[in-house]
ZAVORO-770982 format. One record per residue: x, y, z of N, C-alpha, C in turn. Coordinates in steps of 0.02 Angstrom, whole numbers, padded with zeros to 5 digits, always signed. Layout:
N
XYZXYZXYZ/...
//
This chain:
333
+01747+01721+00262+01793+01713+00204+01858+01748+00220/+01912+01715+00208+01976+01746+00221+01986+01806+00175/+02022+01855+00198+02033+01915+00158+02089+01905+00108/+02117+01959+00081+02157+01955+00021+02226+01923+00031/+02256+01931+00089+02327+01912+00095+02340+01845+00128/+02314+01833+00189+02333+01774+00227+02289+01715+00210/+02307+01680+00156+02263+01628+00131+02286+01557+00145/+02344+01547+00173+02369+01479+00184+02344+01451+00251/+02279+01459+00265+02253+01443+00331+02247+01369+00344/+02252+01326+00293+02247+01255+00303+02314+01220+00301/+02366+01258+00287+02432+01228+00284+02454+01208+00354/+02485+01150+00359+02509+01127+00424+02573+01162+00444/+02612+01185+00396+02675+01220+00412+02695+01263+00354/+02730+01317+00370+02759+01360+00318+02829+01378+00339/+02867+01405+00294+02935+01425+00311+02934+01485+00358/+02967+01482+00414+02968+01539+00460+03005+01598+00431/+02988+01657+00455+03022+01718+00432+03050+01754+00493/+03097+01796+00483+03127+01834+00538+03081+01890+00559/+03091+01915+00620+03048+01966+00647+03080+02035+00651/+03137+02043+00622+03167+02109+00619+03138+02148+00561/+03122+02212+00574+03093+02253+00521+03145+02266+00468/+03127+02254+00407+03172+02266+00351+03148+02326+00312/+03182+02341+00260+03164+02399+00218+03096+02388+00185/+03056+02440+00185+02990+02436+00154+02998+02425+00079/+02959+02377+00052+02962+02361-00019+02893+02365-00050/+02883+02415-00093+02820+02423-00128+02821+02382-00192/+02793+02322-00187+02789+02278-00245+02728+02297-00287/+02725+02276-00350+02665+02290-00391+02601+02265-00358/+02605+02207-00325+02546+02180-00291+02523+02226-00235/+02570+02251-00195+02552+02296-00141+02525+02362-00166/+02553+02387-00220+02528+02450-00249+02456+02441-00272/+02442+02384-00304+02373+02370-00327+02326+02365-00268/+02347+02330-00215+02305+02323-00156+02293+02391-00123/+02344+02433-00122+02337+02500-00092+02288+02542-00131/+02289+02537-00197+02242+02574-00239+02171+02551-00226/+02161+02485-00224+02094+02459-00211+02070+02479-00142/+02114+02475-00092+02095+02495-00025+02075+02569-00023/+02117+02611-00052+02103+02683-00052+02037+02699-00084/+02025+02671-00143+01961+02683-00178+01902+02656-00138/+01910+02597-00108+01856+02567-00070+01839+02609-00009/+01891+02629+00028+01879+02667+00090+01847+02734+00074/+01875+02771+00027+01848+02837+00010+01776+02831-00016/+01763+02782-00058+01696+02773-00087+01645+02759-00033/+01661+02714+00013+01614+02697+00067+01601+02757+00112/+01654+02795+00129+01645+02853+00173+01604+02907+00138/+01620+02921+00075+01585+02974+00038+01511+02958+00030/+01495+02897+00012+01425+02878+00002+01388+02877+00069/+01421+02853+00122+01391+02854+00189+01373+02925+00209/+01421+02971+00202+01409+03041+00219+01354+03071+00175/+01353+03053+00112+01303+03079+00065+01232+03058+00086/+01225+02997+00111+01159+02975+00136+01140+03014+00198/+01187+03020+00245+01172+03052+00309+01163+03127+00302/+01195+03156+00254+01194+03229+00245+01124+03257+00232/+01084+03220+00195+01016+03242+00178+00965+03201+00218/+00929+03231+00266+00883+03194+00308+00831+03153+00269/+00809+03179+00212+00758+03143+00174+00782+03076+00148/+00849+03067+00146+00877+03003+00122+00880+02950+00177/+00868+02971+00239+00870+02923+00295+00802+02889+00301/+00789+02844+00257+00726+02806+00256+00737+02737+00284/+00684+02699+00298+00692+02631+00325+00737+02587+00282/+00730+02590+00216+00770+02546+00174+00844+02567+00173/+00857+02632+00174+00927+02654+00171+00964+02638+00236/+00927+02620+00290+00960+02599+00351+01003+02537+00339/+00978+02492+00297+01017+02432+00280+01081+02452+00244/+01075+02500+00199+01133+02521+00160+01184+02555+00205/+01161+02596+00252+01207+02630+00297+01244+02580+00341/+01208+02531+00367+01241+02480+00409+01293+02442+00368/+01276+02426+00306+01323+02390+00263+01385+02432+00248/+01375+02496+00234+01432+02540+00221+01476+02546+00283/+01445+02552+00342+01483+02557+00404+01523+02492+00416/+01492+02436+00401+01526+02371+00409+01584+02366+00361/+01574+02390+00300+01629+02391+00251+01688+02432+00275/+01673+02491+00303+01726+02535+00327+01765+02502+00384/+01728+02472+00431+01761+02438+00487+01806+02382+00463/+01782+02344+00414+01822+02289+00387+01885+02315+00351/+01877+02367+00311+01933+02393+00272+01989+02418+00318/+01970+02452+00371+02021+02479+00417+02056+02424+00456/+02019+02374+00475+02045+02323+00521+02079+02265+00486/+02066+02254+00422+02096+02196+00389+02143+02216+00331/+02118+02241+00275+02164+02257+00220+02219+02306+00239/+02201+02358+00277+02251+02408+00295+02305+02378+00339/+02285+02340+00391+02334+02309+00436+02377+02259+00398/+02346+02221+00353+02384+02170+00316+02435+02203+00269/+02416+02260+00240+02463+02295+00196+02522+02322+00236/+02509+02348+00296+02563+02374+00338+02612+02318+00356/+02586+02259+00367+02630+02203+00383+02665+02175+00321/+02629+02173+00265+02660+02146+00205+02715+02191+00179/+02713+02255+00197+02767+02300+00177+02835+02275+00203/+02833+02241+00261+02895+02215+00290+02902+02140+00280/+02856+02110+00244+02862+02039+00226+02842+01990+00280/+02816+02014+00337+02796+01968+00390+02752+02005+00440/+02722+01966+00487+02679+01996+00538+02723+02021+00595/+02721+02086+00608+02763+02116+00660+02724+02153+00713/+02657+02149+00711+02616+02190+00756+02597+02154+00821/+02619+02092+00831+02606+02058+00894+02543+02017+00896/+02536+01978+00949+02480+01931+00956+02412+01966+00965/+02410+02018+01005+02346+02052+01017+02316+02078+00951/+02356+02113+00912+02331+02138+00848+02315+02081+00800/+02350+02026+00807+02335+01968+00765+02266+01941+00782/+02250+01936+00846+02184+01912+00867+02128+01958+00844/+02142+02023+00849+02093+02073+00826+02083+02066+00750/+02138+02059+00715+02136+02051+00643+02097+01989+00624/+02108+01933+00659+02073+01871+00643+01998+01877+00655/+01979+01914+00708+01908+01925+00721+01875+01963+00664/+01904+02019+00646+01874+02058+00592+01877+02021+00526/+01929+01983+00516+01937+01946+00453+01886+01890+00448/+01872+01855+00504+01826+01799+00502+01754+01816+00516/+01742+01866+00560+01674+01880+00582+01644+01941+00547/+01681+01996+00545+01654+02057+00516+01644+02049+00440/+01689+02012+00408+01680+01999+00336+01616+01959+00325/+01601+01912+00371+01539+01874+00366+01478+01918+00380/+01487+01967+00425+01432+02014+00440+01413+02054+00378/+01462+02071+00337+01447+02106+00274+01399+02064+00232/+01413+01999+00228+01371+01955+00188+01301+01950+00218/+01298+01944+00285+01233+01937+00318+01189+01999+00309/+01220+02058+00309+01181+02119+00298+01154+02120+00226/+01193+02095+00179+01167+02088+00111+01105+02044+00110/+01105+01992+00151+01047+01947+00154+00985+01984+00179/+00994+02030+00227+00936+02067+00254+00902+02109+00200/+00941+02131+00150+00911+02170+00095+00863+02125+00056/+00883+02063+00043+00840+02016+00008+00778+02000+00049/+00788+01990+00115+00731+01975+00159+00682+02034+00159/+00709+02094+00160+00667+02154+00159+00623+02156+00097/+00651+02140+00039+00612+02141-00023+00560+02086-00024/+00576+02028+00003+00527+01973+00006+00469+01992+00050/+00483+02024+00105+00430+02047+00151+00386+02099+00115/+00417+02146+00081+00380+02199+00048+00334+02172-00007/+00357+02121-00042+00319+02094-00099+00262+02048-00076/+00276+02004-00028+00227+01953-00009+00181+01974+00047/+00202+02022+00087+00160+02045+00142+00160+02122+00142/+00133+02152+00090+00137+02225+00082+00103+02264+00138/+00046+02238+00162+00011+02274+00215+00051+02272+00280/+00076+02213+00297+00119+02207+00356+00181+02251+00349/+00210+02251+00290+00271+02290+00277+00256+02364+00286/+00200+02386+00259+00182+02457+00263+00169+02479+00335/+00139+02434+00374+00119+02452+00442+00175+02444+00493/+00221+02399+00481+00269+02382+00533+00342+02397+00515/+00357+02406+00451+00428+02417+00434+00445+02491+00442/+00495+02504+00483+00519+02573+00494+00594+02570+00507/+00623+02627+00523+00695+02631+00533+00718+02586+00591/+00679+02584+00644+00697+02544+00701+00699+02471+00683/+00649+02447+00647+00647+02378+00626+00707+02362+00580/+00722+02408+00535+00778+02398+00489+00844+02391+00527/+00854+02435+00577+00915+02432+00616+00919+02368+00658/+00862+02349+00688+00861+02288+00729+00877+02228+00685/+00848+02226+00625+00861+02170+00578+00934+02168+00559/+00963+02226+00544+01034+02228+00524+01079+02206+00581/+01065+02230+00642+01107+02211+00699+01098+02137+00716/+01038+02110+00703+01027+02039+00714+01070+01998+00666/+01077+02022+00604+01119+01988+00555+01192+01989+00577/+01214+02047+00603+01283+02052+00628+01293+02007+00689/+01242+02003+00733+01245+01960+00791+01250+01887+00770/+01213+01868+00718+01216+01799+00693+01286+01782+00669/+01318+01828+00634+01386+01817+00611+01433+01806+00671/+01421+01843+00725+01462+01835+00785+01448+01768+00821/+01386+01748+00823+01368+01685+00856+01403+01626+00821/+01405+01628+00755+01435+01574+00717+01511+01580+00716/+01537+01640+00705+01608+01648+00694+01651+01660+00755/+01623+01694+00807+01664+01713+00865+01691+01654+00904/+01652+01600+00916+01680+01544+00954+01745+01516+00925/+01747+01510+00859+01807+01485+00827+01866+01532+00836/+01853+01597+00834+01906+01646+00844+01933+01643+00915/+01888+01635+00964+01909+01631+01034+01949+01568+01047/+01925+01511+01021+01961+01448+01030+02029+01450+00997/+02032+01483+00939+02096+01490+00905+02145+01531+00946/+02121+01586+00976+02164+01629+01016+02188+01594+01079/+02145+01551+01108+02162+01518+01171+02203+01454+01163/+02188+01416+01110+02217+01349+01106+02255+01333+01042/+02237+01364+00987+02263+01340+00923+02304+01392+00884/+02324+01445+00917+02360+01499+00882+02423+01473+00848/+02431+01492+00786+02492+01476+00749+02546+01527+00767/+02606+01503+00774+02662+01548+00791+02665+01604+00739/+02674+01666+00763+02673+01723+00718+02729+01722+00667/+02780+01681+00678+02832+01676+00627+02805+01643+00564/+02746+01611+00569+02714+01581+00510+02660+01627+00481/+02652+01687+00510+02601+01733+00487+02543+01736+00536/+02495+01778+00522+02436+01787+00565+02373+01764+00528/+02348+01707+00546+02285+01682+00518+02257+01629+00564/+02192+01617+00560+02160+01567+00602+02182+01497+00580/+02193+01454+00630+02214+01386+00617+02152+01343+00604/+02127+01346+00542+02067+01309+00525+02078+01234+00527/+02138+01211+00514+02151+01139+00514+02139+01108+00583/+02144+01148+00636+02133+01122+00704+02059+01126+00723/+02018+01161+00683+01946+01167+00697+01907+01155+00632/+01918+01097+00603+01890+01084+00537+01813+01085+00537/+01782+01055+00589+01709+01053+00592+01680+01123+00597/+01710+01164+00640+01687+01234+00646+01697+01271+00580/+01753+01259+00547+01765+01291+00483+01712+01273+00431/+01691+01210+00431+01639+01188+00384+01572+01220+00401/+01556+01224+00466+01493+01255+00487+01494+01329+00469/+01549+01363+00483+01555+01434+00467+01549+01446+00392/+01583+01405+00353+01581+01413+00280+01510+01404+00254/+01474+01356+00282+01405+01341+00260+01357+01396+00279/+01358+01415+00343+01308+01462+00369+01322+01535+00350/+01386+01552+00343+01403+01623+00332+01425+01639+00261/+01431+01588+00218+01454+01602+00150+01412+01565+00097/+01407+01500+00103+01372+01461+00050+01298+01475+00051/+01265+01464+00109+01192+01473+00112+01171+01546+00099/+01206+01596+00127+01186+01665+00111+01189+01680+00036/+01241+01657+00002+01246+01669-00070+01190+01634-00108/+01176+01571-00089+01121+01534-00122+01055+01569-00109/+01045+01592-00047+00982+01626-00030+00973+01690-00070/+01025+01730-00076+01021+01792-00114+01003+01779-00187/+01034+01728-00217+01021+01712-00287+00950+01687-00296/+00928+01640-00254+00860+01613-00261+00807+01667-00248/+00819+01707-00196+00771+01761-00180+00764+01810-00237/+00820+01827-00269+00817+01875-00324+00781+01846-00384/+00795+01783-00400+00760+01751-00456+00685+01750-00442/+00667+01732-00381+00596+01729-00362+00563+01798-00369/+00597+01850-00346+00569+01918-00350+00563+01941-00422/+00611+01922-00464+00607+01940-00535+00547+01907-00568/+00536+01843-00554+00479+01807-00582+00415+01839-00558/+00411+01855-00494+00352+01887-00466+00339+01955-00498/+00392+01991-00511+00387+02058-00542+00362+02052-00613/+00386+02003-00650+00363+01993-00719+00289+01974-00721/+00269+01930-00676+00198+01911-00672+00154+01970-00655/+00178+02011-00609+00138+02070-00590+00131+02119-00648/+00185+02127-00685+00183+02172-00743+00133+02147-00794/+00133+02082-00807+00086+02054-00855+00014+02062-00831/+00003+02053-00766-00063+02060-00739-00088+02132-00746/-00044+02180-00733-00062+02250-00741-00078+02266-00814/-00039+02237-00860-00051+02248-00931-00117+02217-00953/-00133+02159-00925-00197+02127-00941-00255+02169-00916/-00249+02195-00855-00302+02238-00828-00309+02301-00869/-00253+02329-00890-00254+02391-00929-00287+02380-00997/-00271+02325-01028-00299+02310-01094-00373+02295-01090/-00397+02269-01034-00468+02253-01028-00510+02315-01019/-00478+02369-00998-00515+02432-00990-00556+02436-00927/-00545+02389-00882-00584+02389-00820-00550+02433-00769/-00579+02488-00753-00549+02534-00706-00546+02504-00636/-00597+02468-00617-00598+02438-00551-00542+02387-00543/-00533+02346-00594-00481+02295-00592-00413+02327-00591/-00404+02380-00630-00340+02415-00631-00325+02446-00563/-00378+02474-00532-00368+02504-00467-00348+02451-00415/-00381+02393-00419-00364+02338-00373-00291+02316-00382/-00271+02310-00444-00202+02290-00459-00153+02342-00434/-00172+02405-00442-00127+02459-00420-00120+02458-00344/-00177+02444-00309-00174+02440-00237-00129+02382-00215/-00137+02325-00249-00097+02267-00231-00024+02280-00246/-00013+02323-00295+00057+02336-00314+00089+02393-00278/+00055+02429-00235+00085+02479-00191+00152+02506-00216/+00175+02557-00188+00239+02585-00208+00290+02576-00153/+00348+02605-00163+00400+02597-00113+00395+02650-00058/+00339+02686-00057+00332+02738-00006+00330+02708+00063/+00356+02744+00111+00357+02722+00181+00322+02776+00223/+00296+02756+00281+00267+02804+00326+00315+02819+00382/+00324+02884+00394+00367+02902+00450+00325+02908+00513/+00355+02929+00568+00320+02931+00632+00261+02979+00632/+00261+03029+00590+00207+03077+00588+00150+03053+00545/+00157+02996+00513+00104+02970+00471+00108+02993+00400/+00156+03037+00384+00164+03062+00316+00200+03010+00274/+00184+03010+00211+00215+02962+00165+00276+02992+00132/+00331+02956+00135+00392+02980+00103+00420+02926+00058/+00442+02946+00000+00470+02897-00046+00542+02880-00026/+00561+02819-00044+00628+02797-00028+00680+02839-00064/+00739+02845-00033+00793+02884-00062+00825+02848-00121/+00815+02783-00124+00841+02743-00180+00785+02697-00203/+00794+02669-00262+00747+02619-00287+00767+02551-00257/+00728+02526-00209+00747+02464-00175+00759+02405-00223/+00714+02396-00271+00723+02339-00316+00783+02349-00361/+00797+02411-00380+00856+02425-00421+00919+02409-00381/+00921+02430-00318+00979+02416-00276+00986+02341-00266/+00930+02307-00254+00933+02234-00246+00960+02201-00309/+00936+02223-00366+00959+02193-00429+01034+02202-00438/+01058+02262-00427+01130+02276-00437+01173+02237-00387/+01152+02236-00323+01192+02201-00273+01188+02126-00281/+01130+02100-00300+01124+02027-00310+01170+02003-00366/+01173+02042-00419+01217+02024-00475+01290+02031-00454/+01306+02085-00419+01376+02097-00400+01401+02045-00351/+01361+02028-00300+01385+01979-00251+01391+01910-00282/+01348+01894-00330+01354+01830-00365+01419+01826-00403/+01436+01880-00437+01499+01881-00475+01560+01883-00429/+01557+01924-00376+01615+01933-00333+01626+01875-00284/+01572+01845-00260+01580+01795-00208+01585+01723-00233/+01552+01708-00289+01549+01638-00311+01618+01605-00319/+01666+01636-00353+01731+01603-00359+01764+01587-00292/+01761+01634-00245+01792+01623-00179+01755+01569-00140/+01689+01569-00143+01650+01518-00108+01668+01449-00135/+01674+01443-00200+01693+01379-00230+01764+01359-00209/+01810+01406-00213+01881+01391-00198+01890+01368-00126/+01866+01409-00078+01876+01392-00008+01831+01336+00015/+01772+01330-00016+01729+01273+00000+01761+01207-00018/+01795+01206-00076+01830+01145-00098+01886+01127-00049/+01920+01177-00023+01975+01164+00024+01948+01138+00091/+01898+01173+00118+01873+01157+00185+01835+01091+00186/+01797+01076+00134+01756+01016+00135+01790+00954+00106/+01835+00963+00059+01866+00904+00028+01942+00906+00028/+01971+00961+00049+02044+00967+00049+02074+00973-00020/+02032+00992-00069+02055+00998-00139+02080+01069-00151/+02141+01074-00175+02170+01139-00191+02168+01150-00266/+02138+01205-00286+02133+01222-00357+02196+01260-00379/+02197+01279-00442+02256+01312-00469+02268+01380-00437/+02330+01402-00438+02348+01467-00411+02313+01524-00447/+02302+01515-00511+02267+01567-00551+02196+01577-00526/+02161+01521-00514+02092+01526-00489+02090+01557-00420/+02141+01542-00380+02146+01572-00314+02152+01648-00319/+02196+01672-00362+02206+01744-00371+02141+01777-00395/+02109+01745-00443+02046+01772-00470+01993+01775-00415/+01987+01721-00376+01933+01717-00326+01942+01769-00272/+02003+01776-00244+02012+01825-00190+02011+01896-00216/+02031+01906-00278+02027+01973-00307+01955+01996-00315/+01914+01952-00343+01844+01969-00352+01810+01980-00284/+01827+01937-00236+01796+01943-00170+01813+02010-00137/+01875+02030-00144+01898+02093-00113+01866+02154-00145/+01841+02147-00206+01812+02204-00242+01742+02222-00218/+01709+02176-00180+01640+02188-00161+01632+02252-00119/+01680+02263-00073+01677+02324-00032+01685+02387-00073/+01716+02381-00131+01723+02438-00177+01661+02447-00219/+01630+02391-00238+01571+02394-00282+01510+02421-00245/+01500+02400-00182+01440+02419-00145+01424+02494-00147/+01470+02538-00126+01453+02609-00124+01437+02638-00193/+01470+02614-00245+01455+02638-00312+01384+02618-00334/+01363+02558-00315+01295+02537-00332+01244+02577-00293/+01257+02592-00230+01211+02633-00191+01208+02704-00218/+01265+02730-00239+01266+02796-00270+01226+02796-00334/+01231+02742-00372+01191+02736-00433+01117+02736-00417/+01099+02704-00361+01029+02704-00339+01005+02775-00323/+01048+02815-00292+01030+02885-00280+01021+02923-00345/+01066+02912-00392+01062+02945-00457+00998+02926-00494/+00978+02863-00488+00918+02840-00522+00857+02877-00496/+00854+02890-00431+00798+02926-00401+00799+02999-00424/+00859+03029-00425+00864+03099-00445+00839+03109-00517/+00853+03060-00560+00832+03065-00629+00760+03041-00639/+00728+03020-00582+00659+03000-00584+00646+02945-00635/+00688+02893-00631+00678+02837-00676+00612+02803-00662/+00580+02779-00715+00516+02744-00706+00530+02670-00691/+00489+02641-00650+00496+02570-00634+00427+02539-00630/+00425+02473-00638+00361+02437-00633+00338+02443-00561/+00277+02462-00551+00252+02473-00484+00232+02407-00453/+00266+02390-00400+00252+02328-00364+00268+02339-00291/+00246+02295-00246+00258+02307-00175+00332+02316-00159/+00348+02373-00130+00416+02384-00108+00467+02399-00162/+00447+02404-00226+00495+02415-00280+00513+02488-00288/
//
């Protein structure tokens, strides 16, 4: 998904601009972007450090969160910050090499953020439907391998288009720095489908499925409790396992956050933040339909807020554990 500033990626031509550095102009738009960037960067760094600072918080599930926070930080430094520096002068002045780097992070690393979100949903599905396998095989190493596999997938899909753009289809920098999607329309459609549309649909469907499963489990536990059968209740409790994980020493440690709570918050946030942008850019890439400028502003604004929302949600997950909130006991919850 394209980031906040360079959005005219399907235009065949734009008005050229001069390349001499002019006086820096802090417009209201730039000030707002700078505030969002500052809050996003500080929030991601602080929450990342907060997780790493306490060893007990480094659990298998929080590995996904740490990878996502690190990906957010890499994206923030390489895309919004660079774009703001250029927009201060009204044009791209950092040269072709930095433009290619910017396009890579803009097209691939932003998609990696989405793919890591998908791994959180996959993790919860595994925990719920295969609790014994999850308990025996899920650990920090598996979590990291899964997260890096998601990042690798984003590179497999997105990197070829970035390389081809740099070699053959680069737009003259006087028109700005962005990938020439109009010259690689098929790749753009594949990228949009695999790295944006399908991940969002998967996250929504997976969350609805887990919610339904959770409600059914709660009702089953209530039925067993009301029947007064201790054996049945014990069986249900075993089937419902907790979010505890085993470390290498065989000791059981509880997760640093409530996995289902984190999943719930992030599933809702990504649906709100990503849906408008997916609809807007999907309409352009697949049908060439341009929506209103207002919807464009809303879509890219919401999309850009996800990197700010993530660390606050993870921090809320930490707070929920500290306050010892009660939750329905189910596999991996």
